Gaussian input, Z-matrix of N, CA and C with variables (Angstrom, degrees):
# hf/3-21g

backbone

0 1
 N
 C     1     B1
 C     2     B2     1     A1
 N     3     B3     2     A2     1     D1
 C     4     B4     3     A3     2     D2
 C     5     B5     4     A4     3     D3
 N     6     B6     5     A5     4     D4
 C     7     B7     6     A6     5     D5
 C     8     B8     7     A7     6     D6
 N     9     B9     8     A8     7     D7
 C    10    B10     9     A9     8     D8
 C    11    B11    10    A10     9     D9
 N    12    B12    11    A11    10    D10
 C    13    B13    12    A12    11    D11
 C    14    B14    13    A13    12    D12
 N    15    B15    14    A14    13    D13
 C    16    B16    15    A15    14    D14
 C    17    B17    16    A16    15    D15
 N    18    B18    17    A17    16    D16
 C    19    B19    18    A18    17    D17
 C    20    B20    19    A19    18    D18
 N    21    B21    20    A20    19    D19
 C    22    B22    21    A21    20    D20
 C    23    B23    22    A22    21    D21
 N    24    B24    23    A23    22    D22
 C    25    B25    24    A24    23    D23
 C    26    B26    25    A25    24    D24
 N    27    B27    26    A26    25    D25
 C    28    B28    27    A27    26    D26
 C    29    B29    28    A28    27    D27
 N    30    B30    29    A29    28    D28
 C    31    B31    30    A30    29    D29
 C    32    B32    31    A31    30    D30
 N    33    B33    32    A32    31    D31
 C    34    B34    33    A33    32    D32
 C    35    B35    34    A34    33    D33
 N    36    B36    35    A35    34    D34
 C    37    B37    36    A36    35    D35
 C    38    B38    37    A37    36    D36
 N    39    B39    38    A38    37    D37
 C    40    B40    39    A39    38    D38
 C    41    B41    40    A40    39    D39
 N    42    B42    41    A41    40    D40
 C    43    B43    42    A42    41    D41
 C    44    B44    43    A43    42    D42
 N    45    B45    44    A44    43    D43
 C    46    B46    45    A45    44    D44
 C    47    B47    46    A46    45    D45
 N    48    B48    47    A47    46    D46
 C    49    B49    48    A48    47    D47
 C    50    B50    49    A49    48    D48
 N    51    B51    50    A50    49    D49
 C    52    B52    51    A51    50    D50
 C    53    B53    52    A52    51    D51
 N    54    B54    53    A53    52    D52
 C    55    B55    54    A54    53    D53
 C    56    B56    55    A55    54    D54
 N    57    B57    56    A56    55    D55
 C    58    B58    57    A57    56    D56
 C    59    B59    58    A58    57    D57
 N    60    B60    59    A59    58    D58
 C    61    B61    60    A60    59    D59
 C    62    B62    61    A61    60    D60
 N    63    B63    62    A62    61    D61
 C    64    B64    63    A63    62    D62
 C    65    B65    64    A64    63    D63
 N    66    B66    65    A65    64    D64
 C    67    B67    66    A66    65    D65
 C    68    B68    67    A67    66    D66
 N    69    B69    68    A68    67    D67
 C    70    B70    69    A69    68    D68
 C    71    B71    70    A70    69    D69
 N    72    B72    71    A71    70    D70
 C    73    B73    72    A72    71    D71
 C    74    B74    73    A73    72    D72
 N    75    B75    74    A74    73    D73
 C    76    B76    75    A75    74    D74
 C    77    B77    76    A76    75    D75
 N    78    B78    77    A77    76    D76
 C    79    B79    78    A78    77    D77
 C    80    B80    79    A79    78    D78
 N    81    B81    80    A80    79    D79
 C    82    B82    81    A81    80    D80
 C    83    B83    82    A82    81    D81
 N    84    B84    83    A83    82    D82
 C    85    B85    84    A84    83    D83
 C    86    B86    85    A85    84    D84
 N    87    B87    86    A86    85    D85
 C    88    B88    87    A87    86    D86
 C    89    B89    88    A88    87    D87
 N    90    B90    89    A89    88    D88
 C    91    B91    90    A90    89    D89
 C    92    B92    91    A91    90    D90
 N    93    B93    92    A92    91    D91
 C    94    B94    93    A93    92    D92
 C    95    B95    94    A94    93    D93
 N    96    B96    95    A95    94    D94
 C    97    B97    96    A96    95    D95
 C    98    B98    97    A97    96    D96
 N    99    B99    98    A98    97    D97
 C   100   B100    99    A99    98    D98
 C   101   B101   100   A100    99    D99
 N   102   B102   101   A101   100   D100
 C   103   B103   102   A102   101   D101
 C   104   B104   103   A103   102   D102
 N   105   B105   104   A104   103   D103
 C   106   B106   105   A105   104   D104
 C   107   B107   106   A106   105   D105
 N   108   B108   107   A107   106   D106
 C   109   B109   108   A108   107   D107
 C   110   B110   109   A109   108   D108
 N   111   B111   110   A110   109   D109
 C   112   B112   111   A111   110   D110
 C   113   B113   112   A112   111   D111
 N   114   B114   113   A113   112   D112
 C   115   B115   114   A114   113   D113
 C   116   B116   115   A115   114   D114
 N   117   B117   116   A116   115   D115
 C   118   B118   117   A117   116   D116
 C   119   B119   118   A118   117   D117
 N   120   B120   119   A119   118   D118
 C   121   B121   120   A120   119   D119
 C   122   B122   121   A121   120   D120
 N   123   B123   122   A122   121   D121
 C   124   B124   123   A123   122   D122
 C   125   B125   124   A124   123   D123
 N   126   B126   125   A125   124   D124
 C   127   B127   126   A126   125   D125
 C   128   B128   127   A127   126   D126
 N   129   B129   128   A128   127   D127
 C   130   B130   129   A129   128   D128
 C   131   B131   130   A130   129   D129
 N   132   B132   131   A131   130   D130
 C   133   B133   132   A132   131   D131
 C   134   B134   133   A133   132   D132
 N   135   B135   134   A134   133   D133
 C   136   B136   135   A135   134   D134
 C   137   B137   136   A136   135   D135
 N   138   B138   137   A137   136   D136
 C   139   B139   138   A138   137   D137
 C   140   B140   139   A139   138   D138
 N   141   B141   140   A140   139   D139
 C   142   B142   141   A141   140   D140
 C   143   B143   142   A142   141   D141
 N   144   B144   143   A143   142   D142
 C   145   B145   144   A144   143   D143
 C   146   B146   145   A145   144   D144
 N   147   B147   146   A146   145   D145
 C   148   B148   147   A147   146   D146
 C   149   B149   148   A148   147   D147
 N   150   B150   149   A149   148   D148
 C   151   B151   150   A150   149   D149
 C   152   B152   151   A151   150   D150
 N   153   B153   152   A152   151   D151
 C   154   B154   153   A153   152   D152
 C   155   B155   154   A154   153   D153
 N   156   B156   155   A155   154   D154
 C   157   B157   156   A156   155   D155
 C   158   B158   157   A157   156   D156
 N   159   B159   158   A158   157   D157
 C   160   B160   159   A159   158   D158
 C   161   B161   160   A160   159   D159
 N   162   B162   161   A161   160   D160
 C   163   B163   162   A162   161   D161
 C   164   B164   163   A163   162   D162
 N   165   B165   164   A164   163   D163
 C   166   B166   165   A165   164   D164
 C   167   B167   166   A166   165   D165
 N   168   B168   167   A167   166   D166
 C   169   B169   168   A168   167   D167
 C   170   B170   169   A169   168   D168
 N   171   B171   170   A170   169   D169
 C   172   B172   171   A171   170   D170
 C   173   B173   172   A172   171   D171
 N   174   B174   173   A173   172   D172
 C   175   B175   174   A174   173   D173
 C   176   B176   175   A175   174   D174
 N   177   B177   176   A176   175   D175
 C   178   B178   177   A177   176   D176
 C   179   B179   178   A178   177   D177
 N   180   B180   179   A179   178   D178
 C   181   B181   180   A180   179   D179
 C   182   B182   181   A181   180   D180
 N   183   B183   182   A182   181   D181
 C   184   B184   183   A183   182   D182
 C   185   B185   184   A184   183   D183
 N   186   B186   185   A185   184   D184
 C   187   B187   186   A186   185   D185
 C   188   B188   187   A187   186   D186
 N   189   B189   188   A188   187   D187
 C   190   B190   189   A189   188   D188
 C   191   B191   190   A190   189   D189
 N   192   B192   191   A191   190   D190
 C   193   B193   192   A192   191   D191
 C   194   B194   193   A193   192   D192
 N   195   B195   194   A194   193   D193
 C   196   B196   195   A195   194   D194
 C   197   B197   196   A196   195   D195
 N   198   B198   197   A197   196   D196
 C   199   B199   198   A198   197   D197
 C   200   B200   199   A199   198   D198
 N   201   B201   200   A200   199   D199
 C   202   B202   201   A201   200   D200
 C   203   B203   202   A202   201   D201
 N   204   B204   203   A203   202   D202
 C   205   B205   204   A204   203   D203
 C   206   B206   205   A205   204   D204
 N   207   B207   206   A206   205   D205
 C   208   B208   207   A207   206   D206
 C   209   B209   208   A208   207   D207
 N   210   B210   209   A209   208   D208
 C   211   B211   210   A210   209   D209
 C   212   B212   211   A211   210   D210
 N   213   B213   212   A212   211   D211
 C   214   B214   213   A213   212   D212
 C   215   B215   214   A214   213   D213
 N   216   B216   215   A215   214   D214
 C   217   B217   216   A216   215   D215
 C   218   B218   217   A217   216   D216
 N   219   B219   218   A218   217   D217
 C   220   B220   219   A219   218   D218
 C   221   B221   220   A220   219   D219
 N   222   B222   221   A221   220   D220
 C   223   B223   222   A222   221   D221
 C   224   B224   223   A223   222   D222
 N   225   B225   224   A224   223   D223
 C   226   B226   225   A225   224   D224
 C   227   B227   226   A226   225   D225
 N   228   B228   227   A227   226   D226
 C   229   B229   228   A228   227   D227
 C   230   B230   229   A229   228   D228
 N   231   B231   230   A230   229   D229
 C   232   B232   231   A231   230   D230
 C   233   B233   232   A232   231   D231
 N   234   B234   233   A233   232   D232
 C   235   B235   234   A234   233   D233
 C   236   B236   235   A235   234   D234
 N   237   B237   236   A236   235   D235
 C   238   B238   237   A237   236   D236
 C   239   B239   238   A238   237   D237
 N   240   B240   239   A239   238   D238
 C   241   B241   240   A240   239   D239
 C   242   B242   241   A241   240   D240
 N   243   B243   242   A242   241   D241
 C   244   B244   243   A243   242   D242
 C   245   B245   244   A244   243   D243
 N   246   B246   245   A245   244   D244
 C   247   B247   246   A246   245   D245
 C   248   B248   247   A247   246   D246
 N   249   B249   248   A248   247   D247
 C   250   B250   249   A249   248   D248
 C   251   B251   250   A250   249   D249
 N   252   B252   251   A251   250   D250
 C   253   B253   252   A252   251   D251
 C   254   B254   253   A253   252   D252
 N   255   B255   254   A254   253   D253
 C   256   B256   255   A255   254   D254
 C   257   B257   256   A256   255   D255
 N   258   B258   257   A257   256   D256
 C   259   B259   258   A258   257   D257
 C   260   B260   259   A259   258   D258
 N   261   B261   260   A260   259   D259
 C   262   B262   261   A261   260   D260
 C   263   B263   262   A262   261   D261
 N   264   B264   263   A263   262   D262
 C   265   B265   264   A264   263   D263
 C   266   B266   265   A265   264   D264
 N   267   B267   266   A266   265   D265
 C   268   B268   267   A267   266   D266
 C   269   B269   268   A268   267   D267
 N   270   B270   269   A269   268   D268
 C   271   B271   270   A270   269   D269
 C   272   B272   271   A271   270   D270
 N   273   B273   272   A272   271   D271
 C   274   B274   273   A273   272   D272
 C   275   B275   274   A274   273   D273

   B1=1.4474
   B2=1.5293
   B3=1.3099
   B4=1.4658
   B5=1.5217
   B6=1.3296
   B7=1.4578
   B8=1.5252
   B9=1.3331
   B10=1.4628
   B11=1.5298
   B12=1.3276
   B13=1.4660
   B14=1.5214
   B15=1.3299
   B16=1.4491
   B17=1.5237
   B18=1.3258
   B19=1.4630
   B20=1.5248
   B21=1.3193
   B22=1.4593
   B23=1.5171
   B24=1.3259
   B25=1.4575
   B26=1.5210
   B27=1.3143
   B28=1.4538
   B29=1.5212
   B30=1.3426
   B31=1.4547
   B32=1.5193
   B33=1.3099
   B34=1.4599
   B35=1.5210
   B36=1.2929
   B37=1.4648
   B38=1.5218
   B39=1.3073
   B40=1.4618
   B41=1.5227
   B42=1.3184
   B43=1.4629
   B44=1.5239
   B45=1.3122
   B46=1.4520
   B47=1.5253
   B48=1.3213
   B49=1.4541
   B50=1.5274
   B51=1.3139
   B52=1.4611
   B53=1.5277
   B54=1.3188
   B55=1.4638
   B56=1.5234
   B57=1.3127
   B58=1.4600
   B59=1.5278
   B60=1.3195
   B61=1.4676
   B62=1.5199
   B63=1.3124
   B64=1.4676
   B65=1.5299
   B66=1.3188
   B67=1.4670
   B68=1.5229
   B69=1.3284
   B70=1.4659
   B71=1.5211
   B72=1.3134
   B73=1.4696
   B74=1.5239
   B75=1.3307
   B76=1.4557
   B77=1.5182
   B78=1.3039
   B79=1.4694
   B80=1.5235
   B81=1.3321
   B82=1.4570
   B83=1.5229
   B84=1.3233
   B85=1.4603
   B86=1.5296
   B87=1.3305
   B88=1.4576
   B89=1.5227
   B90=1.3238
   B91=1.4542
   B92=1.5263
   B93=1.3396
   B94=1.4593
   B95=1.5281
   B96=1.3324
   B97=1.4573
   B98=1.5191
   B99=1.3026
   B100=1.4593
   B101=1.5377
   B102=1.3066
   B103=1.4709
   B104=1.5238
   B105=1.3288
   B106=1.4587
   B107=1.5196
   B108=1.3226
   B109=1.4575
   B110=1.5172
   B111=1.3288
   B112=1.4555
   B113=1.5152
   B114=1.3228
   B115=1.4539
   B116=1.5094
   B117=1.3098
   B118=1.4609
   B119=1.5234
   B120=1.3331
   B121=1.4558
   B122=1.5190
   B123=1.3177
   B124=1.4609
   B125=1.5175
   B126=1.3109
   B127=1.4625
   B128=1.5089
   B129=1.2854
   B130=1.4590
   B131=1.5255
   B132=1.3403
   B133=1.4630
   B134=1.5243
   B135=1.3289
   B136=1.4712
   B137=1.5269
   B138=1.3118
   B139=1.4624
   B140=1.5195
   B141=1.3310
   B142=1.4685
   B143=1.5243
   B144=1.3320
   B145=1.4691
   B146=1.5135
   B147=1.3267
   B148=1.4595
   B149=1.5282
   B150=1.3241
   B151=1.4606
   B152=1.5263
   B153=1.3327
   B154=1.4594
   B155=1.5214
   B156=1.3097
   B157=1.4694
   B158=1.5286
   B159=1.3179
   B160=1.4594
   B161=1.5273
   B162=1.3366
   B163=1.4621
   B164=1.5316
   B165=1.3364
   B166=1.4566
   B167=1.5221
   B168=1.3289
   B169=1.4607
   B170=1.5255
   B171=1.3279
   B172=1.4615
   B173=1.5291
   B174=1.3349
   B175=1.4642
   B176=1.5319
   B177=1.3263
   B178=1.4575
   B179=1.5278
   B180=1.3268
   B181=1.4579
   B182=1.5177
   B183=1.3423
   B184=1.4614
   B185=1.5212
   B186=1.3396
   B187=1.4609
   B188=1.5199
   B189=1.3250
   B190=1.4634
   B191=1.5229
   B192=1.3267
   B193=1.4636
   B194=1.5183
   B195=1.3164
   B196=1.4534
   B197=1.5223
   B198=1.3148
   B199=1.4620
   B200=1.5240
   B201=1.3028
   B202=1.4612
   B203=1.5253
   B204=1.3194
   B205=1.4558
   B206=1.5262
   B207=1.3035
   B208=1.4569
   B209=1.5183
   B210=1.3292
   B211=1.4575
   B212=1.5201
   B213=1.3132
   B214=1.4520
   B215=1.5179
   B216=1.3173
   B217=1.4527
   B218=1.5266
   B219=1.3057
   B220=1.4537
   B221=1.5231
   B222=1.3198
   B223=1.4634
   B224=1.5231
   B225=1.3188
   B226=1.4599
   B227=1.5248
   B228=1.3131
   B229=1.4591
   B230=1.5388
   B231=1.3334
   B232=1.4624
   B233=1.5221
   B234=1.3079
   B235=1.4635
   B236=1.5267
   B237=1.3173
   B238=1.4626
   B239=1.5236
   B240=1.3210
   B241=1.4597
   B242=1.5299
   B243=1.3251
   B244=1.4624
   B245=1.5184
   B246=1.3259
   B247=1.4657
   B248=1.5140
   B249=1.3235
   B250=1.4674
   B251=1.5269
   B252=1.3370
   B253=1.4609
   B254=1.5332
   B255=1.3325
   B256=1.4775
   B257=1.5284
   B258=1.3221
   B259=1.4647
   B260=1.5343
   B261=1.3251
   B262=1.4596
   B263=1.5255
   B264=1.3309
   B265=1.4690
   B266=1.5213
   B267=1.3217
   B268=1.4679
   B269=1.5213
   B270=1.3107
   B271=1.4661
   B272=1.5139
   B273=1.3113
   B274=1.4767
   B275=1.5077
   A1=108.97
   A2=116.80
   A3=121.41
   A4=110.74
   A5=114.64
   A6=122.40
   A7=108.26
   A8=117.48
   A9=119.56
   A10=111.32
   A11=115.80
   A12=121.94
   A13=110.45
   A14=114.73
   A15=123.07
   A16=106.92
   A17=116.32
   A18=122.57
   A19=107.51
   A20=116.19
   A21=120.82
   A22=108.58
   A23=116.06
   A24=119.35
   A25=110.71
   A26=114.11
   A27=122.29
   A28=106.67
   A29=116.31
   A30=121.14
   A31=107.03
   A32=117.04
   A33=120.38
   A34=115.10
   A35=121.42
   A36=121.48
   A37=111.67
   A38=117.44
   A39=121.50
   A40=106.41
   A41=116.60
   A42=119.72
   A43=111.21
   A44=115.71
   A45=121.13
   A46=107.92
   A47=116.03
   A48=122.18
   A49=113.22
   A50=118.60
   A51=122.41
   A52=114.27
   A53=118.21
   A54=120.57
   A55=110.77
   A56=116.83
   A57=121.08
   A58=110.76
   A59=116.84
   A60=120.89
   A61=110.83
   A62=117.59
   A63=121.06
   A64=110.71
   A65=116.90
   A66=121.52
   A67=110.66
   A68=116.93
   A69=120.80
   A70=111.41
   A71=117.64
   A72=120.45
   A73=110.90
   A74=116.19
   A75=120.47
   A76=112.85
   A77=115.92
   A78=121.21
   A79=112.14
   A80=117.93
   A81=121.78
   A82=113.80
   A83=117.74
   A84=121.30
   A85=110.77
   A86=115.48
   A87=122.42
   A88=108.44
   A89=116.25
   A90=121.22
   A91=111.15
   A92=117.64
   A93=119.77
   A94=112.57
   A95=117.27
   A96=124.07
   A97=108.44
   A98=116.92
   A99=121.75
   A100=115.00
   A101=118.48
   A102=119.19
   A103=112.05
   A104=116.13
   A105=122.17
   A106=108.01
   A107=115.66
   A108=121.37
   A109=109.51
   A110=115.37
   A111=122.90
   A112=107.83
   A113=115.60
   A114=118.42
   A115=112.26
   A116=115.74
   A117=122.43
   A118=105.13
   A119=116.19
   A120=121.70
   A121=112.30
   A122=114.92
   A123=121.21
   A124=108.21
   A125=116.25
   A126=122.04
   A127=110.18
   A128=116.74
   A129=127.69
   A130=111.97
   A131=114.80
   A132=121.13
   A133=111.92
   A134=117.72
   A135=120.57
   A136=111.44
   A137=117.64
   A138=121.07
   A139=110.47
   A140=117.00
   A141=121.23
   A142=109.13
   A143=116.44
   A144=121.11
   A145=111.43
   A146=116.79
   A147=120.59
   A148=112.01
   A149=117.39
   A150=120.70
   A151=111.27
   A152=117.23
   A153=120.29
   A154=112.24
   A155=116.90
   A156=120.94
   A157=111.85
   A158=117.74
   A159=121.57
   A160=111.64
   A161=116.85
   A162=122.40
   A163=112.14
   A164=115.95
   A165=120.84
   A166=109.79
   A167=115.56
   A168=120.86
   A169=109.76
   A170=116.89
   A171=121.37
   A172=113.15
   A173=119.01
   A174=121.05
   A175=113.03
   A176=118.67
   A177=122.53
   A178=111.01
   A179=116.24
   A180=121.58
   A181=110.93
   A182=116.07
   A183=121.47
   A184=109.18
   A185=116.47
   A186=122.24
   A187=108.17
   A188=115.78
   A189=122.50
   A190=106.39
   A191=117.53
   A192=120.52
   A193=109.54
   A194=116.38
   A195=120.26
   A196=108.24
   A197=115.99
   A198=122.55
   A199=107.45
   A200=117.02
   A201=120.29
   A202=110.95
   A203=115.80
   A204=120.34
   A205=107.97
   A206=116.54
   A207=120.99
   A208=113.48
   A209=116.93
   A210=120.85
   A211=111.62
   A212=115.56
   A213=120.83
   A214=110.23
   A215=115.56
   A216=121.00
   A217=109.19
   A218=115.64
   A219=122.40
   A220=107.79
   A221=116.85
   A222=121.78
   A223=109.54
   A224=114.47
   A225=120.71
   A226=108.06
   A227=116.46
   A228=122.55
   A229=112.32
   A230=115.94
   A231=121.17
   A232=109.14
   A233=115.52
   A234=120.42
   A235=109.61
   A236=116.18
   A237=121.50
   A238=112.14
   A239=116.59
   A240=120.18
   A241=111.98
   A242=118.00
   A243=120.70
   A244=111.41
   A245=116.86
   A246=119.63
   A247=111.48
   A248=116.57
   A249=120.56
   A250=110.44
   A251=115.83
   A252=120.06
   A253=110.64
   A254=117.10
   A255=120.18
   A256=110.87
   A257=117.25
   A258=119.61
   A259=111.18
   A260=117.51
   A261=121.22
   A262=113.11
   A263=117.79
   A264=120.06
   A265=116.02
   A266=117.98
   A267=119.71
   A268=111.60
   A269=118.11
   A270=120.22
   A271=110.93
   A272=114.67
   A273=120.62
   A274=111.03
   D1=137.87
   D2=-178.42
   D3=-71.26
   D4=141.69
   D5=179.44
   D6=-153.06
   D7=162.23
   D8=177.25
   D9=-75.21
   D10=132.13
   D11=179.96
   D12=-129.18
   D13=150.08
   D14=171.20
   D15=-110.73
   D16=133.59
   D17=-178.68
   D18=-125.28
   D19=128.09
   D20=177.12
   D21=-133.87
   D22=141.65
   D23=-178.95
   D24=-138.52
   D25=159.70
   D26=176.47
   D27=-135.64
   D28=101.76
   D29=177.84
   D30=-85.40
   D31=115.62
   D32=-165.28
   D33=-90.85
   D34=-58.46
   D35=-174.67
   D36=-98.14
   D37=-70.21
   D38=177.24
   D39=-85.28
   D40=117.95
   D41=-173.18
   D42=-107.19
   D43=68.01
   D44=176.30
   D45=-103.08
   D46=100.86
   D47=-175.44
   D48=-89.07
   D49=-9.97
   D50=-167.07
   D51=-54.20
   D52=-53.97
   D53=-176.51
   D54=-69.23
   D55=-39.33
   D56=178.62
   D57=-61.73
   D58=-47.18
   D59=179.41
   D60=-65.29
   D61=-41.48
   D62=177.97
   D63=-59.90
   D64=-40.93
   D65=178.65
   D66=-63.54
   D67=-49.17
   D68=-179.00
   D69=-62.42
   D70=-42.84
   D71=177.38
   D72=-64.10
   D73=-39.27
   D74=177.61
   D75=-61.83
   D76=-28.19
   D77=176.86
   D78=-82.89
   D79=-1.04
   D80=-179.86
   D81=82.71
   D82=17.58
   D83=179.86
   D84=-76.01
   D85=154.55
   D86=174.30
   D87=-117.06
   D88=155.59
   D89=-176.36
   D90=-121.90
   D91=102.69
   D92=179.36
   D93=-76.58
   D94=-28.12
   D95=179.19
   D96=-134.29
   D97=166.22
   D98=-169.78
   D99=-52.33
   D100=-45.57
   D101=-178.90
   D102=-121.36
   D103=29.04
   D104=177.50
   D105=-122.43
   D106=131.06
   D107=-179.24
   D108=-128.42
   D109=153.04
   D110=176.74
   D111=-126.78
   D112=136.60
   D113=179.22
   D114=-154.10
   D115=149.23
   D116=173.37
   D117=-96.27
   D118=100.23
   D119=-165.78
   D120=-126.54
   D121=160.80
   D122=172.41
   D123=-83.99
   D124=119.87
   D125=-179.55
   D126=-90.49
   D127=-164.67
   D128=11.24
   D129=-78.85
   D130=172.17
   D131=-177.04
   D132=-56.52
   D133=-37.80
   D134=-179.16
   D135=-63.19
   D136=-34.63
   D137=177.99
   D138=-68.53
   D139=-43.32
   D140=177.48
   D141=-61.24
   D142=-44.83
   D143=177.66
   D144=-56.53
   D145=-48.20
   D146=-176.88
   D147=-65.00
   D148=-38.14
   D149=178.64
   D150=-66.07
   D151=-42.81
   D152=179.65
   D153=-72.48
   D154=-34.84
   D155=-178.46
   D156=-60.87
   D157=-23.51
   D158=177.39
   D159=-62.63
   D160=-21.20
   D161=-176.93
   D162=-105.88
   D163=16.11
   D164=-176.15
   D165=-129.16
   D166=161.48
   D167=174.16
   D168=-81.97
   D169=161.95
   D170=-175.88
   D171=-66.31
   D172=-18.63
   D173=-179.77
   D174=-95.29
   D175=-0.42
   D176=-179.17
   D177=-78.91
   D178=147.42
   D179=177.23
   D180=-96.11
   D181=151.17
   D182=-178.20
   D183=-152.93
   D184=131.16
   D185=176.34
   D186=-126.87
   D187=130.19
   D188=174.99
   D189=-121.76
   D190=124.09
   D191=-179.63
   D192=-134.41
   D193=129.52
   D194=175.10
   D195=-76.22
   D196=135.98
   D197=178.94
   D198=-100.60
   D199=134.90
   D200=-179.25
   D201=-79.58
   D202=129.54
   D203=173.51
   D204=-59.19
   D205=138.31
   D206=-178.50
   D207=85.07
   D208=-1.07
   D209=179.72
   D210=-73.86
   D211=165.37
   D212=178.21
   D213=-81.67
   D214=151.03
   D215=176.61
   D216=-156.32
   D217=155.60
   D218=175.88
   D219=-154.03
   D220=145.58
   D221=-178.95
   D222=-132.22
   D223=156.28
   D224=173.99
   D225=-148.47
   D226=131.72
   D227=176.59
   D228=55.18
   D229=47.63
   D230=177.12
   D231=-119.73
   D232=167.36
   D233=177.08
   D234=-62.94
   D235=145.38
   D236=-177.80
   D237=-56.26
   D238=-33.71
   D239=-178.29
   D240=-61.15
   D241=-25.97
   D242=179.47
   D243=-66.77
   D244=-47.11
   D245=177.23
   D246=-61.59
   D247=-41.07
   D248=177.20
   D249=-60.87
   D250=-42.68
   D251=-178.75
   D252=-64.06
   D253=-45.97
   D254=178.86
   D255=-60.93
   D256=-43.94
   D257=179.56
   D258=-61.76
   D259=-39.22
   D260=-177.23
   D261=-77.74
   D262=-30.98
   D263=-170.23
   D264=-115.76
   D265=-14.57
   D266=-176.75
   D267=-120.83
   D268=-41.93
   D269=-176.20
   D270=-58.29
   D271=143.86
   D272=-179.62
   D273=-71.37

C-alpha cells in the first residue's frame, strides 16, 4: 500500500548519483535537500531499500522511513516542491 516515505542516502567513495536519482525521480519523488528525498511509495520500507540498494555501492548508507500522515513537519531553506509535498501527503 502506498504511503509517504523519506529517503536519505550517503554515497561514500564512488559518488555516481545518476541512476539513483533517475530511479527516485521516476518514482515521482521530490528532493528538498541534496541527499534527502520524499515520495508517496508502495512499501514496505525494506523493499524500497532493496530496490535502491541495487544502484549503490556496498559502502553507501541508506535510510528509508515511513512518515505518518497527519504528523508534524517544518522546513527551512528547501525547494518549494518539498513544502507542497508535505502539505499534500502528510498534513491532516
